[in-house]
N, C-alpha and C positions, 0 to 999 in steps of 0.2 A: 497444459499440452503433457499428457504423461511423460515424465522424464526418464523411466527406463525404456522405453524406444530411440532415447541417444545411443545407448549401446550398438544397437540394432541398423542405422541407418535406411529405416523404414519406421513410417510415422500413419495415424491417422491424418485426416485434412479434410476441410471441406470441399464437399464432393458435390458438383452440378450435374444436376438431374432432371428430364423432361418434365414438362407441368401440363398436363392435361393432353397429352398429344396420343396421336395413335403411333402406339410402340414399333408395330410391323411395319411400317414405313420409316420409320426415325429409325433405327438399328439396319448399319449394312455392316458387311464383311472387312476384315482388314486389307489394306488398299494395296496391298503387295500380293495379292492373290486375283489369279483368273487374269494376267498381266498380258496370256497371247487370246485371251478371249473377247475383245471386244462387245461381241453380242450379249455378255453376261453383264457386262456394266449399262449397254441399253436396255437389259431387260428392268433392271432395277432403276432406271430411269423412269422409264415406263410404270412401273408400281410405284414409283414414289412422287412423280406428278407435283404438284404444288404446293403439298405436305410439307411442315419442317421437318430436315429430315440431315440427318449426319452425310448423307452425300453431301449436303453442301458446305460438311466441313472440314473434308480431306479431299487430297486429290490423289483419283485409283492410279497405281502408276502403271497401267495399259493407256493413262494420259501423258507422260513424261517426256515423249518425243513429238507431242505434236506442236504443229506450231503456233496454236491458243496457249500454250502452257503459261506465260504472264497474264494472261487475260484470266485463264483459271484461277491462278493462285490469287488475285487482286480479288474475283470473286469470293472465294471462299474466306480471306480477309476481313471483306465486308459484311460476309451473310453470317461471321460469327461475332463481328460489333451491333451488327441489328438483332441477331436472335437475345444478346445480352438487354438491347434497349428495349424490347417488344415484351420482356418476359416470358419466354420459351422456359427458361430456366428457374428453378429452386435450387436451392442449400442446403445440401444437409454437411451440418458444423461439425467440425471434428470428430470426422466419424471412418469405420473401416465398414465394408458390405461383403456378406458371403454370398456366393450365389453358388446354384448347382445349373451344370450348363448339358442337357440332352443332347449327347453327338447322333451324327447320321445314323452310329451302329445301335445306337439305343442305350448305350452305357449311360451314366451320368457324370463328367468332369467335375469337380468342385473347387473352387478358389476363393480368393478375399484383394479384395480391390483394397490400396492404399496408397502412398505417394511412399519413392523412397529418397534420400538426399543424393545428387549426382557427385559429390566429392566421396561420398564411399565408392563409386564405381572407377571401373581403369579397365579397357578394352586392351591394354599395354599384355602381350603376350610374358606369362610368369609373374602379373601382376600381384600380390597380395591382397587386394582391397576385398572388402566384404560381397562386394557384389562385381563381378567376372564375366566377359563373354567366354562361351564355351567354343564359338569358330572364329577362324582368322575374320577382322575386321576390313572391308574393303574400304581405303579414303576415299574414294572416289565417289562412292555411291552417297556420300554423306550431304553434299553441297546442293542438290537438286534440294533434297526433305527441308534443308535448313532455307529454301526461299522461301517456303511455306510458314516455318515454326518462327523465322527472323520480327515478323511485321504482325505476330498471332495473340490476341489477345488471352485466346484459350487453350490445352492442348485435350486431344482424345485419344485414349491408349490403345496398341496393337501388343504390348510389353509385354511375355508372360517370363517370369521368373519361377525357378525351380527352388524347391528345399529340399534337403537328405534330409527325411523325417520318415526314416523306416520303422519306427514306434507309433508313429500315428500323433501324435501330440498336440500339432500347431489347428490344423482344418479342420479334421475327423471331430472332434467332439462341439464343432460348430452342426455337423451334419446331424450328430444325435441329436442338438436342443432346436432344430431349425422348423418343428411345429410347435416352438411357443415363440418364436422371436417374427419381432415386426416383419410385414412382408412390402418390400419397393416397388416391386415390380413381377409380372408373370406373364407372358406368351409364347407365341411363335414365332420365331425368326424368319425373314423373305429366304425365298429359291433356296429353300431344302436345308436351312442351317439350323433344324431341331428347334428346341427350346430352351427357354432360360428364366430363372427366379433368381433373384436378388431380396436377402435379407439385411434389416440395421443390426449390428451388434449393439447389446449393452454396454454398459460401462463396466462392468464387471469381467463379460466375455473379452470386451480389448486387452484388460488389465490379464487375464489369462493365453493371450496369444503371446502377451510381450515375453510373459515366464517361459512360455514354452520355447521363444525364437532366441532366448537366452540361452534355455538349456542346449541350444543343437550347439553353439557355440563354446564351451567348454573345450579344456582340452582332455580332460576323460573322452569326454563323445566321440574328440576329433583321432585320438590315438586309438578305439576303439572300433573306429572305420575304415581309418586310411593307414593306422600303422603309423601317425606320424605325431610326432609330439613338440609341442612348442612352436610349431608353424602358425602365422597368421590365418586364423578361420576363412575358411568359404563357408560366408551363408547363403547367399543367392545364385545360382549358376543362370544366366540368359540363354533360357528355353526359344523364345521365338522373337523378333522384333528388337536383334540388337541394334543394327542400323540404326533404327527410331531413338533410341534411348543413346543410340553413341552422338547422334544429332541434337538431341537436346545436351548432352553433355556440352557440343562444339557450341553451340549458342549460349550455354551460359557460362563458359570461358571466353566469348567475346565481349559479354555483359561485365565481365569480371573486372576488364580493361581500363586502371585509370581511378579506382574504387579503392576505398582502403578494407582493407576484412572486414571490420564490421557496416560498411552497406552490402556489402556484397554477399554476406552470408546471411543476407536479411532479405533478400532477392528472393521473389516466388520463382523464378526461373531455375533455383536452385533446386529444386525439386521436380519430379517427375511420376506419373501416374502411372501404377501399373496392377500386374494381376499375379499373385503368388498362387501356386498351383504345387503338391505334393510331390515331388519325383517319384512315390510309392504309389502314386493313385493308381487304381485298378483300370480305370478308365483310360490313361495315356499309355500309348503306345509308341516306339521306337519303331519306328521302319527304316530299313536300307537305302540308302542312294548309290544305283551302280554308274557305272561309267562304260561307253562306247568313243572308240577312239575311228576316227574317217579319216580315209585317203592314209594309213599307213600301210610301213612295210612289215608284215606279220617276223619274215626271219630276223631283220635287222633289229626289232624291236625284242624279240624273247632272245638274241642273243646277248642284248646290251641289258638286259634285268638276269641273266644269269651269272653276267658280269657283276654287276653290281651285288647281289645275294651268290656268291660260288658255291652256296651250300643247296639252293633252289634244286628241288627235284618233284617231277609231276607223282601227283597221290594224294594222300589225305596224309596228316599226320601230328606229331606235335612242334608249336609253333601256330604260324600265322597262314592259314589257307586259303586261297582265293581259287573261284571256278571262272576258268580264260576258254572264250570261244572265238572259232574264225574258221570261215572257207569248211565248213562242216566238222571240223574238231572240236569236241568240246569234253574239259577234262581240267584236274583239279592241281593246282600246284601247291606246294608249300615251303614256307620261309622259313628254317629252322633258326632258333633263339633269337628271337626280332631283338632288337632295341628298343622299340614304339612298345606304347601299349596296344596298339589297335591295328589290323589289319587293313585298314583304310590307310592308316597312316604309314605302314610301309609303301602299300601301292603309292599314295599320292606322292610321298615324297622324291621317291623315281619317275614319277609317272610326270611332276613339273621340271624336270630338270630335262626330260628326254624331249616335251614339246618344246622348252625354249627354246634347245640345238634343233629342233626340226618341224621349223615353223608352220611347214604345209600340213601338217597333221593337226586335226579338228578333235576337241571331247569334247562331249557332252553327259550330263549328268541325269541319270535315266530311275524312274519310279517304276517300280515292278520285274520280276524276274523274265518273264515270257516276252515280254518289248525289248529287253536284254539282248535277250538268247537271239531274236527273230533279226535286229538288228545287228549283231556281232558276227552272225551267221555269213552277211553279204560281205562280197568284192570288197576287198579293201578294207576291209572294216576288223574290229575288236572288241569284247563284248568281253566287260571285268563284273563278277557277280560278288559280291563281299556279306560276308557274315551281317547277321542284323548287332548294332550295341546292347549288351544286357543293358538295361536301367541304371544296375547297379555299378556300372563300369562311368559312369560321366562324373561323377566328382571327382574319382579316384585319380583319373585321365588327366582333368582338368588341373589337377593340385600336382599330379607328377610330370606331368608334358607343356602346360601352360595351356594351350588350345587346342580344340580338334581339328582337323585337315577342314577344308569347306566343304558342305555337303557333304557330313558323315551322316546325319539321320535325317529324317522328317516324324516331325508329330503331329500323325492324323494328317486326312483330307482336307483340303481346302477349304470345304466347306463348314468342316469344325473348328476352324481357326477363330479369334476372339472375333466380335462383333462391336461394333462401336456405341457405348451407351453412353456413360458417364465422360464430365469431363471436369476440368480445374481452371483456373484462375492463374495463368502465369507470370500477369503483369497486373502492378497495383491498383 
């Protein structure tokens, strides 16, 4: 193993790829998508039929509350073992994979598949780990995922980690060299998922990736980017799939118990397969997630909001500006001199306290300006439209505030999320 990667918590690994399979039926979208659309997953089921597919190796979250969930999990683990026994996979040894993913908007997103050391990942707010969560981790979401992973011989990732590489030193050199690289797969993704190509890195390219990632960790770079010197570097910020990565961490911590450091550090479960994407990739777009309150007393809410922020005023100005609409009114309010990095944090901290004190009020998190305004204008509702977070704010905010408020941003549409293709053994 290349020793340079030991400083990074990110490594080449033995990657399992499907051998001689119908790739259009093999690859399915991340399990946490289309959770309220069972018809989507039924269409996937119809398309896959009896063919080998990652559909048999994952539990769509649309099925989490099914009375048959225990049966589904047992079938998943059995399918994993059967696929291994039947030679469905071939092994790409000690490798990294460069991918080009054509999204629904036609843009190409570039990524790098490898594994991370879970001992270098921490979702605790304020952590100084190399790999950190960007949003608060909901502990209750881990146990159902752990039930799938606990007895699984392999893992499939939909985790996406972001690097803050404005100079484009890590992944983009691979883009320039792709026409000379070995192609591993090249096919259309099902259900309007776009297109994907995968390429194998050479040893020289793997070495160059390590050097570039090490460069991102230097104190000089941290100072130039964040005006912070001597702080623990943040190399990877979790963009998608944090609860899946947290589940991998929880299962690894379970396996540690009763073992010596020598024993548990040798566990395959110490690592997790991920895709790394540059935060500055032109295809990567951050979209705001708005809020709508239901069954709310508007006057009471606004009085409490003004009490929390006495300098709050109607109109746009310096500070955090939020568009608020209710009962035919649609206007902007500004909180001057905010203590948080983002407007969403200024709102969410207050909103969480208000919801706790008013249990009859409900909140929903909405994509799209017009839908938020339409819902917010209805009697008894309020809509809050938040500004989009600039991509350059992500790493600065995580380093300054620990984690972002939940539902701060979305990275693209559901059909543009990761599709399962690669796998990795997590037992010896």
